[in-house]
N, CA, C, O and the ligand as a Tripos MOL2 file, in Angstrom:
@<TRIPOS>MOLECULE
protein
  197   195    50     0     0
PROTEIN
NO_CHARGES

@<TRIPOS>ATOM
      1 N        -178.1890   60.0360   45.5440 N.3       1 MET1
      2 CA       -178.1180   60.0730   44.0760 C.3       1 MET1
      3 C        -176.6690   59.9470   43.6240 C.2       1 MET1
      4 O        -175.8030   60.6720   44.1140 O.2       1 MET1
      5 N        -176.4070   59.0600   42.7210 N.am      2 SER2
      6 CA       -175.0330   58.8540   42.2610 C.3       2 SER2
      7 C        -174.8010   59.5130   40.9090 C.2       2 SER2
      8 O        -175.6850   59.5390   40.0540 O.2       2 SER2
      9 N        -173.5890   60.0480   40.7310 N.am      3 MET3
     10 CA       -173.2370   60.7290   39.4820 C.3       3 MET3
     11 C        -173.2530   59.7720   38.2970 C.2       3 MET3
     12 O        -173.7040   60.1250   37.2070 O.2       3 MET3
     13 N        -172.7520   58.5450   38.5230 N.am      4 ILE4
     14 CA       -172.6960   57.5610   37.4360 C.3       4 ILE4
     15 C        -174.1030   57.2100   36.9630 C.2       4 ILE4
     16 O        -174.3680   57.1250   35.7640 O.2       4 ILE4
     17 N        -174.9850   57.0120   37.9150 N.am      5 GLU5
     18 CA       -176.3780   56.7100   37.5800 C.3       5 GLU5
     19 C        -176.9900   57.8680   36.7920 C.2       5 GLU5
     20 O        -177.7140   57.6510   35.8200 O.2       5 GLU5
     21 N        -176.6980   59.0890   37.2130 N.am      6 ASN6
     22 CA       -177.1870   60.2700   36.5120 C.3       6 ASN6
     23 C        -176.6920   60.3110   35.0750 C.2       6 ASN6
     24 O        -177.4680   60.5660   34.1540 O.2       6 ASN6
     25 N        -175.4120   60.0620   34.8820 N.am      7 LEU7
     26 CA       -174.8250   60.1040   33.5440 C.3       7 LEU7
     27 C        -175.4290   59.0290   32.6420 C.2       7 LEU7
     28 O        -175.6620   59.2600   31.4550 O.2       7 LEU7
     29 N        -175.6760   57.8680   33.2120 N.am      8 GLU8
     30 CA       -176.2880   56.7890   32.4290 C.3       8 GLU8
     31 C        -177.7120   57.1600   32.0250 C.2       8 GLU8
     32 O        -178.1530   56.8610   30.9160 O.2       8 GLU8
     33 N        -178.4130   57.8050   32.9270 N.am      9 ASN9
     34 CA       -179.7670   58.2580   32.6130 C.3       9 ASN9
     35 C        -179.7610   59.3250   31.5270 C.2       9 ASN9
     36 O        -180.6170   59.3280   30.6430 O.2       9 ASN9
     37 N        -178.7850   60.2330   31.6020 N.am     10 ILE10
     38 CA       -178.6710   61.2860   30.5810 C.3      10 ILE10
     39 C        -178.4400   60.6590   29.2110 C.2      10 ILE10
     40 O        -179.0580   61.0530   28.2220 O.2      10 ILE10
     41 N        -177.5460   59.6830   29.1680 N.am     11 LYS11
     42 CA       -177.2350   59.0180   27.9060 C.3      11 LYS11
     43 C        -178.4510   58.2790   27.3540 C.2      11 LYS11
     44 O        -178.7140   58.2930   26.1520 O.2      11 LYS11
     45 N        -179.1840   57.6350   28.2590 N.am     12 ARG12
     46 CA       -180.3060   56.8180   27.8270 C.3      12 ARG12
     47 C        -181.5150   57.6720   27.4230 C.2      12 ARG12
     48 O        -182.1600   57.4120   26.4070 O.2      12 ARG12
     49 N        -181.8010   58.6680   28.2130 N.am     13 LEU13
     50 CA       -183.0420   59.4160   28.0170 C.3      13 LEU13
     51 C        -182.8510   60.7010   27.2240 C.2      13 LEU13
     52 O        -183.8050   61.2480   26.6700 O.2      13 LEU13
     53 N        -181.6160   61.1750   27.1750 N.am     14 GLY14
     54 CA       -181.3760   62.4890   26.6080 C.3      14 GLY14
     55 C        -181.5020   63.5340   27.6980 C.2      14 GLY14
     56 O        -182.1920   63.3360   28.6990 O.2      14 GLY14
     57 N        -180.8260   64.6450   27.4880 N.am     15 MET15
     58 CA       -180.7140   65.6730   28.5160 C.3      15 MET15
     59 C        -182.0700   66.2520   28.9230 C.2      15 MET15
     60 O        -182.3240   66.4770   30.1060 O.2      15 MET15
     61 N        -182.9270   66.4900   27.9490 N.am     16 GLU16
     62 CA       -184.2110   67.1190   28.2370 C.3      16 GLU16
     63 C        -185.0740   66.2380   29.1330 C.2      16 GLU16
     64 O        -185.6740   66.7020   30.1030 O.2      16 GLU16
     65 N        -185.1190   64.9660   28.7830 N.am     17 GLU17
     66 CA       -185.9140   64.0130   29.5530 C.3      17 GLU17
     67 C        -185.3430   63.8660   30.9590 C.2      17 GLU17
     68 O        -186.0840   63.7870   31.9390 O.2      17 GLU17
     69 N        -184.0190   63.8320   31.0440 N.am     18 PHE18
     70 CA       -183.3460   63.7180   32.3390 C.3      18 PHE18
     71 C        -183.7210   64.8820   33.2550 C.2      18 PHE18
     72 O        -184.0660   64.6820   34.4200 O.2      18 PHE18
     73 N        -183.6510   66.0910   32.7180 N.am     19 LEU19
     74 CA       -183.9550   67.2710   33.5220 C.3      19 LEU19
     75 C        -185.4230   67.2890   33.9520 C.2      19 LEU19
     76 O        -185.7520   67.7280   35.0530 O.2      19 LEU19
     77 N        -186.2910   66.8090   33.0740 N.am     20 ARG20
     78 CA       -187.7130   66.7390   33.4160 C.3      20 ARG20
     79 C        -187.9310   65.7500   34.5680 C.2      20 ARG20
     80 O        -188.6870   66.0240   35.5010 O.2      20 ARG20
     81 N        -187.2650   64.6140   34.4860 N.am     21 ASN21
     82 CA       -187.3760   63.6280   35.5650 C.3      21 ASN21
     83 C        -186.8460   64.1720   36.8840 C.2      21 ASN21
     84 O        -187.4570   63.9750   37.9340 O.2      21 ASN21
     85 N        -185.7010   64.8610   36.8260 N.am     22 GLU22
     86 CA       -185.1020   65.4330   38.0380 C.3      22 GLU22
     87 C        -186.0320   66.4650   38.6630 C.2      22 GLU22
     88 O        -186.1670   66.5460   39.8840 O.2      22 GLU22
     89 N        -186.6630   67.2420   37.8090 N.am     23 LYS23
     90 CA       -187.5690   68.2850   38.2880 C.3      23 LYS23
     91 C        -188.7500   67.6670   39.0370 C.2      23 LYS23
     92 O        -189.1490   68.1450   40.0990 O.2      23 LYS23
     93 N        -189.2920   66.6080   38.4670 N.am     24 ILE24
     94 CA       -190.4180   65.9260   39.1010 C.3      24 ILE24
     95 C        -189.9700   65.3010   40.4220 C.2      24 ILE24
     96 O        -190.6670   65.3770   41.4340 O.2      24 ILE24
     97 N        -188.8030   64.6900   40.3850 N.am     25 ARG25
     98 CA       -188.2630   63.9790   41.5380 C.3      25 ARG25
     99 C        -188.0550   64.9160   42.7300 C.2      25 ARG25
    100 O        -188.2880   64.5260   43.8740 O.2      25 ARG25
    101 N        -187.6200   66.1460   42.4650 N.am     26 TRP26
    102 CA       -187.2730   67.0630   43.5500 C.3      26 TRP26
    103 C        -188.2810   68.1920   43.7220 C.2      26 TRP26
    104 O        -187.9560   69.2720   44.2170 O.2      26 TRP26
    105 N        -189.5100   67.9150   43.3010 N.am     27 THR27
    106 CA       -190.5860   68.8740   43.5340 C.3      27 THR27
    107 C        -191.5320   68.3060   44.5790 C.2      27 THR27
    108 O        -191.9710   67.1610   44.4800 O.2      27 THR27
    109 N        -191.8370   69.1160   45.5760 N.am     28 CYS28
    110 CA       -192.7080   68.6910   46.6640 C.3      28 CYS28
    111 C        -194.1060   68.3940   46.1350 C.2      28 CYS28
    112 O        -194.6750   69.1830   45.3820 O.2      28 CYS28
    113 N        -194.6500   67.2530   46.5370 N.am     29 THR29
    114 CA       -195.9950   66.8850   46.0860 C.3      29 THR29
    115 C        -197.0700   67.6760   46.8330 C.2      29 THR29
    116 O        -198.2090   67.7630   46.3760 O.2      29 THR29
    117 N        -196.7090   68.2480   47.9740 N.am     30 GLU30
    118 CA       -197.6810   68.9880   48.7860 C.3      30 GLU30
    119 C        -197.8180   70.4400   48.3410 C.2      30 GLU30
    120 O        -198.9340   70.9360   48.1870 O.2      30 GLU30
    121 N        -196.6810   71.1340   48.1300 N.am     31 CYS31
    122 CA       -196.7530   72.5670   47.8610 C.3      31 CYS31
    123 C        -196.0720   72.9640   46.5430 C.2      31 CYS31
    124 O        -196.1430   74.1240   46.1380 O.2      31 CYS31
    125 N        -195.4180   72.0140   45.8750 N.am     32 GLY32
    126 CA       -194.7320   72.3380   44.6280 C.3      32 GLY32
    127 C        -193.3890   73.0190   44.8400 C.2      32 GLY32
    128 O        -192.7750   73.4890   43.8820 O.2      32 GLY32
    129 N        -192.9210   73.0790   46.0930 N.am     33 GLY33
    130 CA       -191.6350   73.6730   46.4220 C.3      33 GLY33
    131 C        -190.4800   72.7490   46.0850 C.2      33 GLY33
    132 O        -190.6800   71.6460   45.5780 O.2      33 GLY33
    133 N        -189.2740   73.2060   46.3700 N.am     34 THR34
    134 CA       -188.0710   72.4390   46.0710 C.3      34 THR34
    135 C        -187.6890   71.5710   47.2680 C.2      34 THR34
    136 O        -187.6390   72.0350   48.4070 O.2      34 THR34
    137 N        -187.4220   70.3000   46.9760 N.am     35 ILE35
    138 CA       -187.0050   69.3700   48.0250 C.3      35 ILE35
    139 C        -185.4880   69.4060   48.1650 C.2      35 ILE35
    140 O        -184.7730   69.3580   47.1640 O.2      35 ILE35
    141 N        -184.9890   69.4900   49.4040 N.am     36 CYS36
    142 CA       -183.5530   69.4240   49.6600 C.3      36 CYS36
    143 C        -183.0510   68.0290   49.3170 C.2      36 CYS36
    144 O        -183.5090   67.0450   49.8970 O.2      36 CYS36
    145 N        -182.0970   67.9370   48.3630 N.am     37 VAL37
    146 CA       -181.6410   66.6260   47.8990 C.3      37 VAL37
    147 C        -180.8110   65.9020   48.9560 C.2      37 VAL37
    148 O        -180.6950   64.6770   48.9120 O.2      37 VAL37
    149 N        -180.2430   66.6240   49.8850 N.am     38 HIS38
    150 CA       -179.3870   66.0170   50.8980 C.3      38 HIS38
    151 C        -180.1650   65.5610   52.1190 C.2      38 HIS38
    152 O        -179.8980   64.4930   52.6700 O.2      38 HIS38
    153 N        -181.1300   66.3730   52.5430 N.am     39 LYS39
    154 CA       -181.8590   66.0670   53.7750 C.3      39 LYS39
    155 C        -183.2140   65.4190   53.5190 C.2      39 LYS39
    156 O        -183.7960   64.8180   54.4220 O.2      39 LYS39
    157 N        -183.7180   65.5390   52.2960 N.am     40 GLY40
    158 CA       -184.9450   64.8570   51.9280 C.3      40 GLY40
    159 C        -186.2070   65.4880   52.4730 C.2      40 GLY40
    160 O        -187.1820   64.7830   52.7310 O.2      40 GLY40
    161 N        -186.2150   66.7900   52.6530 N.am     41 TYR41
    162 CA       -187.4630   67.4540   53.0010 C.3      41 TYR41
    163 C        -187.6460   68.7340   52.1900 C.2      41 TYR41
    164 O        -186.7000   69.2870   51.6290 O.2      41 TYR41
    165 N        -188.9010   69.1820   52.1520 N.am     42 CYS42
    166 CA       -189.2360   70.3610   51.3570 C.3      42 CYS42
    167 C        -188.7530   71.6290   52.0530 C.2      42 CYS42
    168 O        -188.9510   71.8070   53.2550 O.2      42 CYS42
    169 N        -188.1100   72.5150   51.2690 N.am     43 TYR43
    170 CA       -187.6380   73.7990   51.8070 C.3      43 TYR43
    171 C        -188.7930   74.6980   52.2330 C.2      43 TYR43
    172 O        -188.6650   75.5040   53.1540 O.2      43 TYR43
    173 N        -189.9280   74.5420   51.5410 N.am     44 TYR44
    174 CA       -191.0250   75.4860   51.7180 C.3      44 TYR44
    175 C        -191.9650   75.0830   52.8450 C.2      44 TYR44
    176 O        -192.2220   75.8780   53.7490 O.2      44 TYR44
    177 N        -192.4790   73.8590   52.8030 N.am     45 CYS45
    178 CA       -193.4600   73.4450   53.8140 C.3      45 CYS45
    179 C        -192.8550   72.5030   54.8460 C.2      45 CYS45
    180 O        -193.4830   72.2230   55.8660 O.2      45 CYS45
    181 N        -191.6350   72.0080   54.5940 N.am     46 GLY46
    182 CA       -190.9280   71.1940   55.5790 C.3      46 GLY46
    183 C        -191.3350   69.7350   55.6440 C.2      46 GLY46
    184 O        -190.8950   69.0000   56.5280 O.2      46 GLY46
    185 N        -192.1850   69.3100   54.6970 N.am     47 ILE47
    186 CA       -192.6330   67.9190   54.7090 C.3      47 ILE47
    187 C        -191.4690   66.9790   54.3900 C.2      47 ILE47
    188 O        -190.6330   67.2750   53.5350 O.2      47 ILE47
    189 N        -191.4280   65.8510   55.0840 N.am     48 LYS48
    190 CA       -190.4190   64.8220   54.8250 C.3      48 LYS48
    191 C        -190.8410   63.9740   53.6490 C.2      48 LYS48
    192 O        -191.9800   63.5120   53.5830 O.2      48 LYS48
    193 N        -189.9140   63.7670   52.7110 N.am     49 ILE49
    194 CA       -190.2320   62.9580   51.5300 C.3      49 ILE49
    195 C        -189.7360   61.5310   51.7310 C.2      49 ILE49
    196 O        -189.9050   60.6880   50.8490 O.2      49 ILE49
    197 ZN       -193.5980   71.3980   50.2900 Zn       50 ZN50
@<TRIPOS>BOND
     1     1     2 1
     2     2     3 1
     3     3     4 2
     4     3     5 am
     5     5     6 1
     6     6     7 1
     7     7     8 2
     8     7     9 am
     9     9    10 1
    10    10    11 1
    11    11    12 2
    12    11    13 am
    13    13    14 1
    14    14    15 1
    15    15    16 2
    16    15    17 am
    17    17    18 1
    18    18    19 1
    19    19    20 2
    20    19    21 am
    21    21    22 1
    22    22    23 1
    23    23    24 2
    24    23    25 am
    25    25    26 1
    26    26    27 1
    27    27    28 2
    28    27    29 am
    29    29    30 1
    30    30    31 1
    31    31    32 2
    32    31    33 am
    33    33    34 1
    34    34    35 1
    35    35    36 2
    36    35    37 am
    37    37    38 1
    38    38    39 1
    39    39    40 2
    40    39    41 am
    41    41    42 1
    42    42    43 1
    43    43    44 2
    44    43    45 am
    45    45    46 1
    46    46    47 1
    47    47    48 2
    48    47    49 am
    49    49    50 1
    50    50    51 1
    51    51    52 2
    52    51    53 am
    53    53    54 1
    54    54    55 1
    55    55    56 2
    56    55    57 am
    57    57    58 1
    58    58    59 1
    59    59    60 2
    60    59    61 am
    61    61    62 1
    62    62    63 1
    63    63    64 2
    64    63    65 am
    65    65    66 1
    66    66    67 1
    67    67    68 2
    68    67    69 am
    69    69    70 1
    70    70    71 1
    71    71    72 2
    72    71    73 am
    73    73    74 1
    74    74    75 1
    75    75    76 2
    76    75    77 am
    77    77    78 1
    78    78    79 1
    79    79    80 2
    80    79    81 am
    81    81    82 1
    82    82    83 1
    83    83    84 2
    84    83    85 am
    85    85    86 1
    86    86    87 1
    87    87    88 2
    88    87    89 am
    89    89    90 1
    90    90    91 1
    91    91    92 2
    92    91    93 am
    93    93    94 1
    94    94    95 1
    95    95    96 2
    96    95    97 am
    97    97    98 1
    98    98    99 1
    99    99   100 2
   100    99   101 am
   101   101   102 1
   102   102   103 1
   103   103   104 2
   104   103   105 am
   105   105   106 1
   106   106   107 1
   107   107   108 2
   108   107   109 am
   109   109   110 1
   110   110   111 1
   111   111   112 2
   112   111   113 am
   113   113   114 1
   114   114   115 1
   115   115   116 2
   116   115   117 am
   117   117   118 1
   118   118   119 1
   119   119   120 2
   120   119   121 am
   121   121   122 1
   122   122   123 1
   123   123   124 2
   124   123   125 am
   125   125   126 1
   126   126   127 1
   127   127   128 2
   128   127   129 am
   129   129   130 1
   130   130   131 1
   131   131   132 2
   132   131   133 am
   133   133   134 1
   134   134   135 1
   135   135   136 2
   136   135   137 am
   137   137   138 1
   138   138   139 1
   139   139   140 2
   140   139   141 am
   141   141   142 1
   142   142   143 1
   143   143   144 2
   144   143   145 am
   145   145   146 1
   146   146   147 1
   147   147   148 2
   148   147   149 am
   149   149   150 1
   150   150   151 1
   151   151   152 2
   152   151   153 am
   153   153   154 1
   154   154   155 1
   155   155   156 2
   156   155   157 am
   157   157   158 1
   158   158   159 1
   159   159   160 2
   160   159   161 am
   161   161   162 1
   162   162   163 1
   163   163   164 2
   164   163   165 am
   165   165   166 1
   166   166   167 1
   167   167   168 2
   168   167   169 am
   169   169   170 1
   170   170   171 1
   171   171   172 2
   172   171   173 am
   173   173   174 1
   174   174   175 1
   175   175   176 2
   176   175   177 am
   177   177   178 1
   178   178   179 1
   179   179   180 2
   180   179   181 am
   181   181   182 1
   182   182   183 1
   183   183   184 2
   184   183   185 am
   185   185   186 1
   186   186   187 1
   187   187   188 2
   188   187   189 am
   189   189   190 1
   190   190   191 1
   191   191   192 2
   192   191   193 am
   193   193   194 1
   194   194   195 1
   195   195   196 2
@<TRIPOS>SUBSTRUCTURE
     1 MET1         2 RESIDUE 1 A MET
     2 SER2         6 RESIDUE 1 A SER
     3 MET3        10 RESIDUE 1 A MET
     4 ILE4        14 RESIDUE 1 A ILE
     5 GLU5        18 RESIDUE 1 A GLU
     6 ASN6        22 RESIDUE 1 A ASN
     7 LEU7        26 RESIDUE 1 A LEU
     8 GLU8        30 RESIDUE 1 A GLU
     9 ASN9        34 RESIDUE 1 A ASN
    10 ILE10       38 RESIDUE 1 A ILE
    11 LYS11       42 RESIDUE 1 A LYS
    12 ARG12       46 RESIDUE 1 A ARG
    13 LEU13       50 RESIDUE 1 A LEU
    14 GLY14       54 RESIDUE 1 A GLY
    15 MET15       58 RESIDUE 1 A MET
    16 GLU16       62 RESIDUE 1 A GLU
    17 GLU17       66 RESIDUE 1 A GLU
    18 PHE18       70 RESIDUE 1 A PHE
    19 LEU19       74 RESIDUE 1 A LEU
    20 ARG20       78 RESIDUE 1 A ARG
    21 ASN21       82 RESIDUE 1 A ASN
    22 GLU22       86 RESIDUE 1 A GLU
    23 LYS23       90 RESIDUE 1 A LYS
    24 ILE24       94 RESIDUE 1 A ILE
    25 ARG25       98 RESIDUE 1 A ARG
    26 TRP26      102 RESIDUE 1 A TRP
    27 THR27      106 RESIDUE 1 A THR
    28 CYS28      110 RESIDUE 1 A CYS
    29 THR29      114 RESIDUE 1 A THR
    30 GLU30      118 RESIDUE 1 A GLU
    31 CYS31      122 RESIDUE 1 A CYS
    32 GLY32      126 RESIDUE 1 A GLY
    33 GLY33      130 RESIDUE 1 A GLY
    34 THR34      134 RESIDUE 1 A THR
    35 ILE35      138 RESIDUE 1 A ILE
    36 CYS36      142 RESIDUE 1 A CYS
    37 VAL37      146 RESIDUE 1 A VAL
    38 HIS38      150 RESIDUE 1 A HIS
    39 LYS39      154 RESIDUE 1 A LYS
    40 GLY40      158 RESIDUE 1 A GLY
    41 TYR41      162 RESIDUE 1 A TYR
    42 CYS42      166 RESIDUE 1 A CYS
    43 TYR43      170 RESIDUE 1 A TYR
    44 TYR44      174 RESIDUE 1 A TYR
    45 CYS45      178 RESIDUE 1 A CYS
    46 GLY46      182 RESIDUE 1 A GLY
    47 ILE47      186 RESIDUE 1 A ILE
    48 LYS48      190 RESIDUE 1 A LYS
    49 ILE49      194 RESIDUE 1 A ILE
    50 ZN50       197 GROUP 0 **** ****
């Protein structure tokens, strides 16, 4: 994930929409846990995204 891309998304979508997208992006589809943004797997169930 790049900072510049993030900033452009914030500008385009607004902060609220951006945060909602980020939340969806980093939520495990299997257990609803938090996905590690660096390693790409769920902290809770360990599934690879
Ligand atoms: Zn999970």
